[in-house]
C-alpha positions as CSV (number, residue, x, y, z in Angstrom):
1,M,-11.2,0.0,-12.6
2,I,-9.7,-0.6,-9.1
3,L,-6.0,0.0,-8.8
4,Y,-4.1,-0.8,-5.6
5,F,-0.6,-0.8,-4.1
6,S,0.1,-3.1,-1.2
7,G,3.2,-4.2,0.5
8,T,1.9,-6.6,3.1
9,G,-1.7,-7.1,1.9
10,N,-3.8,-4.5,3.7
11,S,-4.7,-2.4,0.6
12,R,-5.0,-5.5,-1.5
13,F,-7.6,-6.9,0.8
14,V,-9.7,-3.7,0.7
15,A,-9.4,-3.5,-3.1
16,E,-10.5,-7.1,-3.6
17,K,-13.6,-6.5,-1.4
18,I,-14.5,-3.4,-3.3
19,S,-14.0,-5.3,-6.6
20,E,-16.4,-8.0,-5.4
21,T,-19.1,-5.6,-4.4
22,A,-18.7,-3.1,-7.3
23,D,-18.2,-5.8,-9.9
24,D,-15.3,-3.9,-11.3
25,E,-11.9,-5.1,-12.6
26,I,-8.9,-4.9,-10.4
27,A,-5.2,-4.3,-11.2
28,S,-2.1,-4.2,-9.0
29,I,0.2,-1.1,-9.1
30,N,2.9,-3.4,-7.7
31,D,2.7,-5.5,-10.9
32,I,2.7,-2.4,-13.1
33,M,5.9,-1.1,-11.3
34,K,7.6,-4.5,-11.4
35,A,7.0,-4.8,-15.1
36,G,8.5,-1.3,-15.7
37,Q,5.3,-0.3,-17.5
38,V,4.0,3.2,-18.2
39,P,0.5,2.0,-18.9
40,T,-2.5,3.3,-20.7
41,L,-5.6,2.3,-18.9
42,E,-9.3,2.8,-19.7
43,S,-12.4,2.7,-17.5
44,E,-15.9,3.9,-18.1
45,K,-16.6,3.6,-14.3
46,P,-14.8,6.0,-11.9
47,Y,-11.2,4.9,-11.1
48,V,-10.8,3.6,-7.6
49,F,-7.4,3.8,-6.0
50,V,-6.7,1.9,-2.8
51,L,-3.4,2.9,-1.3
52,P,-1.5,2.8,2.0
53,V,-0.4,5.8,4.0
54,Y,3.3,6.2,4.4
55,A,4.3,9.1,6.7
56,G,1.0,10.9,6.2
57,R,0.6,10.5,2.4
58,M,0.5,7.9,-0.4
59,P,3.9,6.3,-1.1
60,R,6.0,8.5,-3.3
61,V,6.7,5.8,-5.8
62,V,2.9,5.3,-6.2
63,E,2.3,9.0,-6.8
64,K,5.0,9.0,-9.4
65,C,3.5,5.9,-11.1
66,I,0.0,7.4,-11.2
67,E,1.4,10.6,-12.6
68,G,2.9,8.6,-15.5
69,M,-0.3,6.7,-16.3
70,T,-2.6,7.6,-19.2
71,L,-6.1,7.2,-17.7
72,K,-8.7,7.2,-20.4
73,G,-12.5,7.1,-20.1
74,S,-13.8,8.3,-16.7
75,K,-12.4,11.5,-15.3
76,Q,-13.7,10.7,-11.8
77,A,-11.9,8.9,-9.0
78,Y,-12.3,7.5,-5.6
79,F,-9.3,7.3,-3.2
80,I,-9.5,4.8,-0.3
81,M,-6.5,4.8,2.1
82,T,-5.4,2.1,4.4
83,C,-3.7,3.1,7.6
84,F,-3.1,2.2,11.2
85,E,-5.1,5.1,12.8
86,T,-5.5,8.0,10.4
87,P,-4.7,9.1,6.8
88,Y,-3.4,12.4,8.2
89,K,-3.6,15.0,5.4
90,S,-3.1,12.6,2.5
91,E,-6.2,13.9,0.8
92,K,-4.5,17.3,0.3
93,Y,-1.8,15.7,-1.8
94,I,-4.3,13.5,-3.6
95,K,-6.2,16.6,-4.7
96,R,-2.9,18.0,-6.0
97,L,-2.2,14.8,-8.0
98,C,-5.8,14.8,-9.4
99,A,-5.4,18.4,-10.5
100,K,-2.4,17.4,-12.5
101,K,-4.3,14.4,-14.0
102,R,-7.4,16.6,-14.7
103,M,-9.5,14.2,-12.6
104,Q,-12.2,14.9,-10.1
105,I,-12.2,13.2,-6.7
106,I,-15.8,12.1,-5.9
107,G,-14.9,10.0,-2.9
108,F,-12.2,9.9,-0.2
109,D,-12.2,7.6,2.8
110,Y,-10.0,5.3,4.8
111,V,-9.9,1.9,6.5
112,C,-8.0,1.2,9.7
113,L,-6.1,-2.1,9.4
114,P,-3.1,-3.6,11.4
115,Q,0.1,-1.6,11.7
116,S,2.5,-3.1,9.2
117,Y,5.6,-0.9,9.4
118,I,7.6,-3.5,11.2
119,A,10.9,-1.5,10.7
120,M,9.7,1.2,13.2
121,Y,6.7,0.1,15.1
122,D,5.3,-2.8,17.1
123,V,2.9,-4.9,15.1
124,P,0.1,-7.1,16.3
125,D,0.5,-10.8,16.5
126,H,-1.4,-12.9,13.9
127,E,-4.5,-13.5,16.0
128,E,-4.8,-9.8,16.8
129,A,-4.3,-8.8,13.2
130,V,-7.1,-11.2,12.1
131,E,-9.5,-9.6,14.5
132,I,-8.6,-6.1,13.3
133,Y,-9.4,-7.2,9.8
134,K,-12.7,-8.6,10.8
135,A,-13.5,-5.4,12.7
136,A,-12.9,-3.4,9.5
137,L,-15.4,-5.3,7.4
138,P,-18.4,-3.0,8.1
139,D,-16.4,0.0,7.0
140,I,-15.2,-1.8,3.9
141,K,-18.7,-2.8,3.1
142,R,-20.0,0.8,3.5
143,I,-17.3,2.1,1.2
144,S,-17.8,-0.7,-1.3
145,D,-21.6,-0.1,-1.4
146,A,-21.1,3.6,-2.0
147,I,-18.7,3.0,-4.8
148,R,-21.0,0.4,-6.4
149,D,-23.8,3.0,-6.2
150,H,-21.6,5.7,-7.6
151,S,-22.2,7.8,-4.5
152,R,-20.2,10.8,-3.5
153,F,-18.5,11.0,-0.1
154,D,-15.7,12.7,1.7
155,N,-14.5,11.4,5.0
156,S,-11.8,14.0,5.4
157,V,-9.6,14.1,8.6
158,N,-8.7,17.2,10.4
159,G,-5.2,17.6,11.9
160,G,-2.0,15.6,11.2
161,G,-0.7,18.2,8.7
162,M,2.8,18.1,10.2
163,M,3.1,14.4,9.5
164,S,2.1,14.9,5.9
165,S,4.0,18.1,5.1
166,I,7.0,18.2,7.4
167,I,7.8,14.7,8.7
168,N,7.2,13.1,5.3
169,P,10.2,14.6,3.6
170,I,12.4,14.1,6.6
171,F,11.2,10.4,6.9
172,Y,12.2,9.7,3.3
173,K,15.5,11.5,3.6
174,T,16.6,9.8,6.8
175,S,14.8,6.5,7.1
176,V,13.8,5.0,3.8
177,S,16.7,2.9,2.7
178,A,17.4,-0.7,2.0
179,K,20.7,-0.7,3.7
180,G,19.3,-2.2,7.0
181,F,17.9,-5.4,5.4
182,H,19.7,-8.6,6.0
183,T,19.1,-12.3,6.3
184,N,19.5,-14.7,9.2
185,E,20.4,-18.3,9.3
186,K,16.9,-19.4,8.3
187,C,17.3,-18.1,4.7
188,T,16.8,-20.9,2.2
189,G,17.3,-18.8,-0.9
190,C,13.7,-19.4,-2.1
191,G,13.5,-16.1,-3.9
192,Q,10.1,-15.0,-2.5
193,C,11.6,-11.6,-1.4
194,E,12.8,-11.0,-5.0
195,E,9.3,-11.9,-6.3
196,H,7.5,-9.7,-3.8
197,C,9.5,-6.5,-4.3
198,P,7.6,-4.1,-6.5
199,L,10.7,-2.1,-7.4
200,N,12.9,-5.1,-8.4
201,N,15.2,-4.0,-5.6
202,V,15.9,-7.5,-4.3
203,K,18.0,-9.9,-6.4
204,L,19.4,-13.3,-5.5
205,N,23.2,-13.5,-5.7
206,N,24.6,-17.0,-5.3
207,G,21.3,-18.0,-3.8
208,M,21.2,-15.2,-1.2
209,P,19.1,-12.0,-1.4
210,K,20.9,-8.7,-2.0
211,W,19.2,-5.3,-1.7
212,G,19.8,-2.5,-4.2
213,N,19.4,1.3,-3.8
214,S,15.7,1.5,-4.6
215,C,13.4,0.9,-1.7
216,T,10.1,2.4,-0.5
217,H,9.9,0.4,2.8
218,C,6.8,-1.4,1.8
219,M,7.9,-4.4,3.9
220,A,6.9,-6.9,1.3
221,C,10.3,-8.7,1.4
222,I,10.5,-9.0,5.2
223,D,6.8,-9.9,5.9
224,G,6.5,-12.1,2.8
225,C,9.4,-14.3,3.7
226,P,8.0,-17.7,4.5
227,Q,10.9,-18.6,6.8
228,H,11.0,-15.3,8.7
229,A,14.6,-15.0,7.6
230,I,14.8,-11.3,6.9
231,E,15.4,-8.6,9.5
232,Y,15.8,-4.8,9.3
233,K,18.7,-3.6,11.4
234,N,18.0,-4.5,15.0
235,A,14.4,-3.3,14.9
236,T,12.5,-6.4,13.8
237,A,13.9,-9.4,15.8
238,G,11.1,-11.3,17.5
239,K,8.3,-9.3,15.9
240,S,5.3,-10.9,14.2
241,R,5.1,-11.0,10.4
242,N,1.6,-10.5,8.9
243,F,1.4,-11.0,5.2
244,N,-1.8,-11.2,3.1
245,I,-4.0,-12.0,6.1
246,G,-7.0,-11.2,4.0
247,A,-6.7,-14.6,2.4
248,E,-7.9,-16.0,5.7
249,I,-10.9,-13.8,6.2
């Protein structure tokens, strides 16, 4: 079973490619969260987790969700991270999680895809993002083939420990908040932001989106808005929005 979490589509794309090659079922952790489920899952094949890197580690809400899952069948797992440049020391915290779940990591790797954290960084325009996706296809195929063949691998990354261990908690304490999201005059009240939010943190009120107190900065609401009507503070004006580009590849 392949489980993925994806705000703007990067991890979803990789998970779908792995599913095609490995001929394995796929499930969205976003949907699991949105439904408020504490699921019991079963897989005879190793579990495959495809997750983004947020400040050097998997998103905290994802870690909490996986901790709550009952995973029957296989006790082996692959973890594939999607990131802009490096997964930092995310494997260290994955190993800690797997120890709690009494699971064995038999494969760790990562795929570099377009920067998607529009709230803080510059992001590529659409054409550049498409080319980055295409350039990642050989790595995705290599990983997919290894998972299909039940091969073991460990593409660990040295360095980056400060991001994963020190900056991560500071980042969540000081930066991860929904308070900065707001709409501009382009908003039509279509409700796509409410639909995309995995934490049910966006609700339409009199036809306009309102943000609650739960947010993991996945950027699904802002990048998934078809009208480009959502901004974050003053940081996102004029920036490209890239959402589920994999559908075009």
